[in-house]
SEZAGU-308082 format. One record per residue: residue in one letter; residue number from 1; z, x, y of N, C-alpha, C, CB in turn. Coordinates in Angstrom, 1 decimal. Glycine has a CB too. Layout:
# SEZAGU-308082
<site 'a',NUM,<Z,X,Y>,<Z,X,Y>,<Z,X,Y>,<Z,X,Y>> ...
# end
This chain:
# SEZAGU-308082
<site 'm',1,<29.8,-3.1,9.7>,<28.4,-3.7,9.7>,<27.4,-2.8,10.7>,<28.5,-5.4,10.4>> <site 'i',2,<26.4,-2.3,10.0>,<24.8,-1.4,10.6>,<24.3,-2.4,11.2>,<23.6,-0.7,9.3>> <site 'q',3,<24.1,-2.2,12.6>,<22.9,-2.8,13.5>,<21.8,-2.2,13.3>,<23.1,-2.8,15.0>> <site 'i',4,<20.8,-2.9,13.2>,<19.3,-2.6,13.3>,<18.5,-2.9,14.0>,<18.8,-2.8,12.6>> <site 'v',5,<17.6,-2.2,14.6>,<16.2,-2.8,15.4>,<15.3,-2.6,14.9>,<15.9,-2.4,16.8>> <site 'i',6,<14.3,-3.5,14.6>,<12.9,-3.4,13.7>,<12.2,-3.3,15.3>,<12.4,-5.0,12.5>> <site 'a',7,<11.3,-2.3,14.8>,<9.9,-2.0,15.9>,<8.5,-2.0,15.0>,<10.0,-0.2,16.7>> <site 'd',8,<7.7,-3.1,15.2>,<6.7,-2.8,14.7>,<5.6,-3.9,15.4>,<6.9,-2.9,13.1>> <site 'd',9,<4.5,-3.8,15.5>,<3.5,-4.6,16.0>,<3.1,-5.8,15.7>,<2.6,-4.1,16.0>> <site 'h',10,<3.2,-5.9,14.2>,<3.4,-7.0,13.4>,<4.5,-8.1,13.4>,<3.3,-6.6,12.4>> <site 'a',11,<4.1,-9.2,13.9>,<5.2,-10.4,13.8>,<5.6,-10.3,12.3>,<4.5,-12.0,14.3>> <site 'i',12,<4.5,-10.5,11.4>,<5.0,-10.8,10.1>,<5.6,-9.7,9.1>,<4.0,-11.4,9.5>> <site 'v',13,<5.6,-8.4,9.6>,<6.5,-7.2,9.1>,<7.8,-7.2,9.8>,<5.8,-5.8,9.5>> <site 'r',14,<7.7,-7.4,11.1>,<9.3,-7.6,11.7>,<9.8,-9.0,11.0>,<9.4,-7.8,13.7>> <site 'e',15,<9.3,-10.1,10.8>,<10.2,-11.1,9.9>,<10.3,-10.7,8.7>,<9.6,-12.4,9.8>> <site 'g',16,<9.0,-10.1,8.1>,<9.6,-9.8,6.4>,<10.8,-8.7,6.3>,<8.1,-9.1,5.4>> <site 'l',17,<10.6,-7.8,7.4>,<11.8,-7.0,7.2>,<13.3,-7.4,7.8>,<11.4,-5.6,7.8>> <site 'k',18,<13.4,-8.8,8.9>,<14.4,-9.0,9.1>,<15.1,-10.1,7.8>,<14.4,-9.4,10.4>> <site 'r',19,<14.3,-10.8,6.9>,<14.8,-11.3,6.1>,<15.2,-10.5,5.1>,<14.2,-12.2,5.8>> <site 'i',20,<14.7,-9.2,4.7>,<15.2,-8.2,3.6>,<16.6,-7.4,4.1>,<13.8,-7.1,3.2>> <site 'v',21,<16.5,-7.3,5.4>,<18.0,-6.7,5.8>,<19.0,-7.7,5.9>,<18.0,-6.0,7.1>> <site 'g',22,<18.6,-9.0,6.1>,<19.7,-10.2,6.3>,<20.0,-10.6,5.1>,<19.3,-11.6,7.0>> <site 'a',23,<19.4,-10.2,3.5>,<20.1,-10.1,2.5>,<21.4,-9.6,2.3>,<19.5,-9.7,1.8>> <site 'a',24,<21.4,-8.5,3.1>,<22.6,-7.4,2.7>,<24.0,-7.6,3.9>,<21.9,-5.5,2.9>> <site 'e',25,<24.8,-7.7,2.7>,<26.4,-8.2,3.6>,<26.5,-7.2,4.9>,<28.1,-7.8,2.6>> <site 'd',26,<26.2,-6.1,4.9>,<26.7,-5.1,5.9>,<25.5,-4.6,6.4>,<27.7,-3.9,5.4>> <site 'l',27,<24.4,-5.5,6.7>,<23.1,-5.0,7.8>,<22.7,-5.9,8.5>,<21.7,-4.5,7.3>> <site 'd',28,<22.9,-5.9,9.9>,<22.5,-7.0,10.6>,<21.2,-6.5,11.7>,<23.8,-7.8,11.3>> <site 'v',29,<20.1,-7.2,11.4>,<19.5,-7.0,12.7>,<19.4,-7.4,14.2>,<18.8,-7.1,12.6>> <site 'v',30,<19.9,-6.9,15.0>,<20.3,-7.2,16.3>,<19.1,-7.3,17.4>,<21.4,-6.1,16.7>> <site 'd',31,<18.1,-6.8,17.4>,<16.9,-7.0,18.2>,<15.6,-6.7,17.4>,<16.9,-6.2,19.6>> <site 'e',32,<14.9,-6.6,18.0>,<13.1,-6.1,17.6>,<12.3,-6.0,18.9>,<12.1,-7.3,16.6>> <site 'a',33,<11.1,-5.3,18.4>,<10.1,-4.6,19.4>,<9.0,-4.5,18.7>,<10.5,-3.2,20.2>> <site 'r',34,<7.9,-5.0,19.6>,<6.5,-5.2,19.0>,<5.6,-3.7,19.6>,<5.7,-6.8,19.7>> <site 'd',35,<6.2,-3.3,20.6>,<5.7,-1.8,21.1>,<6.3,-1.0,21.7>,<4.9,-1.7,21.9>> <site 'g',36,<6.1,0.3,22.1>,<6.8,1.2,22.8>,<7.4,0.9,23.9>,<6.0,2.2,23.0>> <site 't',37,<7.0,0.1,24.9>,<7.6,-0.1,25.9>,<9.1,-0.8,25.7>,<6.8,-0.8,26.6>> <site 'e',38,<8.8,-2.1,24.9>,<9.8,-2.7,24.4>,<10.8,-2.1,23.7>,<9.3,-3.6,23.8>> <site 'v',39,<10.7,-1.2,22.9>,<11.4,0.0,22.0>,<12.5,0.6,22.8>,<10.5,1.1,21.7>> <site 'm',40,<11.6,1.6,24.1>,<12.7,2.1,25.1>,<13.5,1.2,25.8>,<12.1,2.7,26.0>> <site 'r',41,<13.1,0.1,25.8>,<13.9,-1.2,26.9>,<15.1,-1.4,26.0>,<12.8,-3.1,27.2>> <site 'v',42,<15.0,-1.5,24.6>,<16.3,-1.9,23.6>,<16.6,-0.8,23.7>,<16.4,-2.5,22.2>> <site 'v',43,<16.6,0.5,23.5>,<17.1,1.7,23.2>,<17.9,2.0,24.4>,<16.1,2.7,23.0>> <site 'r',44,<17.7,1.5,25.9>,<18.3,1.7,26.9>,<19.3,0.4,27.2>,<17.4,2.1,27.9>> <site 'e',45,<19.0,-0.5,26.5>,<20.1,-1.5,27.2>,<20.8,-2.1,26.1>,<19.3,-2.8,28.2>> <site 'r',46,<20.8,-1.4,24.6>,<21.2,-2.0,23.9>,<22.0,-0.8,22.8>,<20.2,-3.0,23.6>> <site 'a',47,<23.5,-1.3,22.3>,<23.9,0.1,21.3>,<23.7,-0.8,19.8>,<26.1,1.0,21.7>> <site 'f',48,<23.1,0.2,18.9>,<22.8,-0.1,17.5>,<22.8,1.0,16.7>,<21.5,-0.7,17.4>> <site 'd',49,<22.5,1.2,15.5>,<22.8,2.3,14.5>,<21.6,3.0,14.1>,<23.4,1.8,13.3>> <site 'v',50,<20.6,1.9,14.0>,<19.3,2.6,13.0>,<18.0,1.6,13.9>,<19.5,2.2,10.7>> <site 'l',51,<17.2,2.8,14.0>,<15.9,1.9,14.4>,<14.7,2.2,13.2>,<15.3,2.4,16.1>> <site 'v',52,<14.4,0.9,13.0>,<13.6,1.0,11.9>,<12.0,1.1,12.9>,<13.9,-0.5,10.7>> <site 'l',53,<11.3,1.8,12.7>,<10.1,2.4,13.8>,<8.9,2.7,12.9>,<10.6,4.0,14.8>> <site 'd',54,<7.7,1.7,13.2>,<6.4,1.6,12.8>,<5.5,2.9,13.4>,<6.0,0.2,13.3>> <site 'l',55,<5.2,3.9,12.6>,<4.4,4.9,13.5>,<3.2,4.6,14.3>,<4.1,6.0,12.8>> <site 's',56,<2.5,3.6,13.9>,<1.2,3.2,14.5>,<1.4,1.8,15.6>,<0.3,2.8,13.2>> <site 'm',57,<1.7,2.3,16.3>,<2.0,1.1,17.5>,<1.1,1.2,18.9>,<3.9,1.1,17.9>> <site 'p',58,<1.2,-0.1,19.5>,<0.2,0.2,20.7>,<1.1,0.9,21.8>,<-0.6,-1.2,21.3>> <site 'g',59,<0.7,1.2,22.9>,<1.0,1.7,23.8>,<1.4,3.6,23.8>,<1.9,0.8,24.0>> <site 'r',60,<2.3,3.5,22.9>,<2.9,4.9,22.7>,<2.6,5.1,21.0>,<4.6,5.0,23.2>> <site 's',61,<2.6,6.7,20.6>,<2.7,7.0,19.1>,<3.8,6.8,18.8>,<2.5,8.2,18.6>> <site 'g',62,<4.0,6.7,17.8>,<5.6,6.5,16.9>,<6.1,8.0,17.1>,<5.6,6.2,14.8>> <site 'm',63,<4.9,9.0,17.0>,<6.1,10.6,17.1>,<6.2,10.7,18.4>,<5.4,12.3,16.6>> <site 'e',64,<5.9,10.1,19.5>,<6.1,10.4,20.9>,<7.4,9.4,21.2>,<4.7,10.2,21.8>> <site 'l',65,<7.5,8.3,20.5>,<8.4,7.5,20.5>,<9.9,8.2,19.9>,<7.8,6.3,19.8>> <site 'i',66,<9.7,8.6,18.8>,<10.9,9.1,18.0>,<11.2,10.3,19.4>,<10.5,9.9,15.9>> <site 'k',67,<10.7,11.3,19.7>,<11.4,12.3,20.7>,<11.9,11.7,22.0>,<10.4,13.3,21.0>> <site 'l',68,<11.1,10.4,22.5>,<11.7,9.7,23.5>,<12.9,9.2,23.5>,<11.0,8.8,23.7>> <site 'v',69,<13.1,8.1,22.0>,<14.5,7.8,21.7>,<15.6,9.0,21.5>,<14.4,6.8,20.4>> <site 'k',70,<14.9,10.2,20.9>,<16.0,10.8,20.5>,<16.5,11.6,22.0>,<15.6,11.9,19.1>> <site 'a',71,<15.7,11.9,22.8>,<16.2,12.2,24.4>,<17.4,11.3,25.1>,<14.9,11.9,25.5>> <site 'e',72,<16.9,9.8,24.4>,<17.8,9.0,25.3>,<19.1,8.9,24.1>,<17.0,7.3,25.9>> <site 'k',73,<19.1,9.0,23.3>,<20.4,8.6,21.9>,<20.1,9.6,21.1>,<20.2,7.1,20.7>> <site 'p',74,<20.7,10.9,20.8>,<20.7,12.0,20.1>,<21.0,11.7,18.7>,<21.5,12.9,20.7>> <site 'r',75,<22.0,10.6,18.7>,<22.6,10.4,17.3>,<21.9,9.4,16.8>,<24.1,10.1,17.2>> <site 'l',76,<21.3,8.5,17.5>,<20.4,7.1,16.6>,<19.9,7.7,15.4>,<18.8,6.5,17.5>> <site 'r',77,<19.8,7.1,14.2>,<19.4,7.1,13.2>,<18.0,6.6,13.6>,<20.2,6.6,12.2>> <site 'i',78,<16.9,7.1,13.0>,<15.2,6.6,12.9>,<14.8,6.5,11.7>,<14.2,7.5,13.5>> <site 'l',79,<14.5,5.6,11.3>,<13.8,5.2,9.8>,<12.6,4.6,10.0>,<14.6,4.2,8.9>> <site 'v',80,<11.5,5.6,9.6>,<9.9,5.5,10.1>,<9.3,4.8,8.6>,<8.9,7.4,10.6>> <site 'l',81,<8.3,4.0,9.5>,<7.5,3.2,8.4>,<5.9,3.6,8.6>,<7.7,1.4,8.6>> <site 's',82,<5.3,3.8,7.6>,<3.7,4.0,8.1>,<3.1,3.5,7.0>,<3.2,5.5,8.4>> <site 'm',83,<1.9,3.3,7.3>,<0.8,3.1,6.4>,<0.2,4.2,5.7>,<-0.1,2.5,7.2>> <site 'h',84,<0.4,5.7,6.5>,<-0.3,6.5,6.2>,<0.5,7.2,5.0>,<-0.6,7.2,7.2>> <site 'q',85,<-0.8,7.9,3.9>,<0.1,8.2,3.0>,<0.3,9.9,2.9>,<-0.3,7.6,1.6>> <site 'e',86,<-0.6,10.8,3.8>,<-0.6,11.8,3.9>,<1.0,12.4,4.3>,<-1.6,12.0,4.7>> <site 'l',87,<1.2,13.6,3.8>,<2.8,14.3,3.8>,<3.1,14.6,5.3>,<2.8,15.9,2.9>> <site 'q',88,<1.6,15.0,5.8>,<2.1,15.5,7.0>,<2.4,14.6,8.2>,<1.3,16.5,7.4>> <site 'y',89,<2.3,13.3,7.8>,<2.9,12.1,8.9>,<4.4,12.0,8.6>,<2.2,10.5,8.7>> <site 'a',90,<4.9,12.2,7.5>,<6.3,12.4,7.0>,<7.0,13.7,7.8>,<6.2,12.8,5.2>> <site 'v',91,<6.1,14.8,7.4>,<6.7,16.1,8.2>,<6.7,15.9,9.4>,<6.1,17.4,8.0>> <site 'r',92,<5.6,15.6,10.2>,<5.8,15.5,11.6>,<6.8,14.6,12.4>,<4.7,15.1,11.9>> <site 'a',93,<7.2,13.5,11.6>,<7.8,12.6,11.8>,<9.3,13.3,11.6>,<7.3,11.5,10.9>> <site 'i',94,<9.9,13.8,10.8>,<11.1,14.5,10.6>,<11.2,15.6,11.5>,<11.2,14.9,9.4>> <site 'k',95,<10.2,16.4,12.2>,<10.3,17.2,12.7>,<10.5,16.8,14.4>,<9.3,17.9,12.1>> <site 's',96,<10.2,15.4,14.9>,<10.2,15.0,15.8>,<11.4,14.6,16.1>,<9.3,14.4,15.9>> <site 'g',97,<12.4,14.3,15.0>,<14.0,13.9,15.0>,<13.8,12.4,14.1>,<14.8,13.5,16.9>> <site 'a',98,<12.8,12.1,13.3>,<13.2,10.9,12.4>,<14.6,11.1,11.5>,<11.9,10.6,11.2>> <site 's',99,<15.1,10.2,11.0>,<16.1,10.5,9.9>,<15.4,10.7,8.4>,<17.2,9.2,9.9>> 
# end
């Protein structure tokens, strides 16, 4: 079972992702976060396999969070969600440590 944490500041997005992920047999949403502070709390307190991270969250930027999360858990996979269509955001996220 792949354990997933969903981080997005919009409750409706988190709920939608939980439903989509919940439909898969081998995926399980184990926690969620609505801002950068909650992301770091979950990273420090819980073991899981994948962080689904919105780049535009209150508190800390998604790019900053990627670096902080990777410093705490270098092997954690990070899947980035973004409303930005520009390639530069994807490149920056990957350079920061996103999977």
